[in-house]
N, C-alpha and C positions, 0 to 999 in steps of 0.2 A: 272786528274789521274784516277778517277773511271768512268766507262761507262756501259750502258746497251744497247746491240744490239740484233738483232734477225737473225735467219737463218732457212730457211725452209728445212726440211728433206723430204725424199721420202714419197709420200702419201701412206696410207694404207686404203683399202676399208673398210667402216664401221666405220672409226674413223675421228674425226676432223683433220684438217691439223696439222701435227707434226711440230711445230715451237719451236725451241730451243731459250730460252732467255739466253743471255750470259752476265754474270756479270764479269767485268774485272777491274784490276788495271794495267794500262799501265806502271806505274813506277816500279812495281815489277815483272810483267809478270804472276801474279796470276789470275786465272779465275775459274768460275763455270758456269755450264749450267743447266737450269731448264726446264723441259718439261711439261707444264701445261696440254696438251691434253692427257697425259698418266699418270694419277695418281698424277700429280703435283710433280714428283720425281726430286731429285737432281741427274742428269745423270752423270755429270763429275765434278771433283774438282782437281785443281792443286794449290798447295801452295809452298811457297819458304822459305827456311831456309838458311841463309848465302848467298852464291853465287849459290846455287843449287835449282832447282825446283823439286818437288816430285808429281807424280800422286798419289792422295790419294783416290779418288773414280773414277771408270771407269766402267759403266754398259755396256750392249750390245751395239755394235757400230751402228747398223742399227735399224730402226723402226720394220722391220720384225723380227729381233732377239729379240727385246724387247718384242714384243707380244708373241713370242714363249717361252720366258724365264720363267721357273717355280721356280726361286730362290727368288722371291720377292725382287730383288736388289733395295735398296733405297726406298722401299715402305713405305708410311705412313699407319699405321695400326690403323684403327678405324672402328666401335665403340668398337672393342676388339682387342688386340694384341694376338699373339700366338693362343692357341686352346680353343675351347669350346667342351667338350666331347660329341660326337655323335650329336653335333649341338643343343642340347636340354638344356633349362634352364627355371627356373621359376622366375617371377618378379611380386611382389605385387599380388600374388595369381593366376596369369595367367601363363599358360605353352606356351612356344614358341619353334619353331623348325627352325633353320637356315639351309640353303643349305650346304651340305657336299662337301667341295672342297679338302679334304684330305681323299679320300675314302679308301685308304689302312689301315688307322688307324681309320676310322669312326669318323672324327672330322670336325668341321668348323674351318677354319684356317685364321688368319690375317685380320679379318674384311672383308669389301667389297668395299673399296674406291680405292684399287689399280687398275690402268688401267682406272679409270673413268675420264671423261673430267672435269678438273678444268678450271676456268677462271681467267684471270689476273685482280685483283681489285686495284692494286697500284704499281707504280714504283717510285723510288726516287733515285736520284744521288746527292751526296754532296761531299765536299772535303774530307770527312772522310769515306764514304761508298757508295756502290751500294746495293739497297734493292728492292726486288720483293716479292709481296704478291699474292698468288693464293688461290682460294676458290672453294669448292664443296658444292652445296646445295642439300641436300637429302630430298625428299618430304615425306618419310615414306611409300613407296609403296612396301617394302619387308615384306611379312607376318611374317617372323621370327623376324623382328625388325621394328615395325610400329611407330617409334619415329623420327620425322623430326629433322634434324640438319643442321648447317652450319659449315664446317670445313675449317679453314683458316691456311695456312702455309706461314710464312714469312722467306725468305732467305736473309741474310745480309753478304756481303763480306766486310771485313775491315782489319785493321792491326792486329786484334786479330785472324783472320782466317775466318771461315764460321760459322755463327750462324743460327740455325733453331728454330724459335719460333712458337708454334702452339696455336690455340684457337678453341675449339669445343663448339658451343653454341646449347643448346636445343631450337629449334624454334617451338616446338610443344605445345600442350595444356595440356600435362600430364608429370609426372616425367619419367625419363629414366635412365637405367644403362649405364655407359660410362667408357671407358679405352682407352688409346692411347699408341702406340709404334712406333719406327722408326727402319728400317731394313737395314741399310747401310752395305756394304762390304768394309772394308778399306784395303788399301795396301800402301806400300812405294816403289813405282816404281817396283811392282811385286816381291819384295824380297821374297825369300823362307821363309815360316813360321818357318821352323826349325832354321833359323838364327836370330830369334827375341826373345825378352823377354817381358813378360806381367806382369803388376801390376794392381790389381783389388781392388776397394774400398768396399770390401764385408765382410759381417758378417756371413752369413748363405748360405749353398748350399741347393738347393731344389732338392729333389730326384724325379725322374719321373718313372712311370710304363711303360708297353709295349706300351701303347697308347700315351706316352709322356704327361701324365697328372700327376700333383703332388700327391704324396702319402706319403710324409714325408720330414723332414729337418734334417740337421746335421751341426755343426759348420764348417765354412770354415777353411781350413788349411793354413799354411804359403806358401805352394806351390800354392794355389789359390791366396792369397793376393800378393805374389811376393815381389820384382821382381824375376821372375822365367823363365827359358828357356822354349821355346815352342818346342824344339827339340823332335820329336817323341811323342808330346803331342797333344791330340785331345779334343775338347770341343763340347758339344751340351747341355749346362747346364744353368739353371736359378739360380740366386742368389738374396738374399736380401742385399741391400746396408747397409753398416755400418754407422750409424749416426756419429760415432766418426771420420770417414774419410771424412767428408764434410769440404771443405776448407773455407777460409775467405769470399769467394764470394757466399757461401751457395750452392756449387756445389761439386759433387763427381767426382773424376778423374779416368778414365781408361787410362793407359799409355802403348803404344806399342813402345818398344825401339829397335833400330837397332844398335847394338854395332859397327859393321863394319864401319858405317858412322856417329856414334855419334849423331844420330838424334832420336827424339821421337815424335810420334803422340800422342796427348793428346785429349781425348774426355771427355768433362765435361757435366754432366747432373745435372739440377737443382734439388732441394729437392722435386719437384713435381714428380720425377721419383725414387721411392724407390726400384725398381726392375731392374735387368740387366740380359740379356741373352748373353752368349758368344758361338759362333759357329765357328769352323774351317772347311771349306770345304775340301774335299778330294784332290782337285787340289793343295793345299798348297801354294797359292800365294796371299791369302787375309784372313781377319778375320772379321766375323760379330760381331759388338758391338751394342747391341740392348737395349737401355733404354726403360723401360716400366713403366707406371703409376700404373699398377696392376699386380698381379701374373698371371701365366698361369691358364686358366680355371676360371678366376675371376667371370664370370657370374654365376658360380655354387658355388665356395668356398667363394666368397665375399672378398677375400684378396686384399686390395688396391682399390677395386671397388668404383667409385664415382657415386652417385645418383644426377642427375641434375634436379632441378625444372625448369619449363618453364622460359626461359630468362637467366638461369644461364649458366656459361661456365667452361670448364676444360681447363687449360693452363699449359704450361711448356716451358723450353728452353734447348737447347743443343748447345754446342760450340765445334768446331773442329779446332785444331791448331797444329803447329809444334814448338818444343823446341829443341835448341841445348844443348846437354849434354857434358860437358867438361870431 
């Protein structure tokens, strides 16, 4: 039923061979592709509900387009998600300066593992799932973050859908600041965002200044929590997850419902992710649902930030699935 196969994509000068690892369920026609050589990203995901299959994640179709893409589609965000204002932070009495990769706002953006070469460390196929683990080992050679780590992402395709489990281990000799996020753009067969409804498990909206850095909070509204129509609604907004909206599996659910097809995309983030960013691109054919372990600019405000001692790890789990709504 479950298989893992590979497919080589067009080569790109300066990169390792672009080899897709394809996790598939031949019985349902569901499948996912993971690209270790380019940030270990989940490149494509197709899930089935009833008799119909839905394209849920679909990044740029070619290696050339992936390299040129600036949307961070499906990126693993570590050692910080979102932004560090002006790339500058202090940790345990020392000042550090990260490279600025969002120059128009003078920020360091989304960590620095996106696009880096991960290696496959484990493959497993059973009657119940196909599972692939990829890992990036960072030696601590960036002046702005001289803290070595090993980041492992495990993708599991099963009857529950697609699970992403991550583990970031401090492999250095000193303590380090750590936060993780995931940046997938979800779709339901490219349905127009205006035709969808959104339900969020949130308690608080985080207000951002002109640099997209937090400068206040306010209670989330019923329109945020939903279910609410996305017609002519745009988001580029971080939230604090509501602990009262965590389900029996200790996960908070974000639901994107498509009334025309009575199908819902459900993204569950474990309690390790107390923050959530929602972003609706201008093309209106997808929605970014970004679970974060810490707030935007956490290296400066400390909100949700984890401090790892040598040998300690930061972990969390996200599950993506489809539900039929009667």
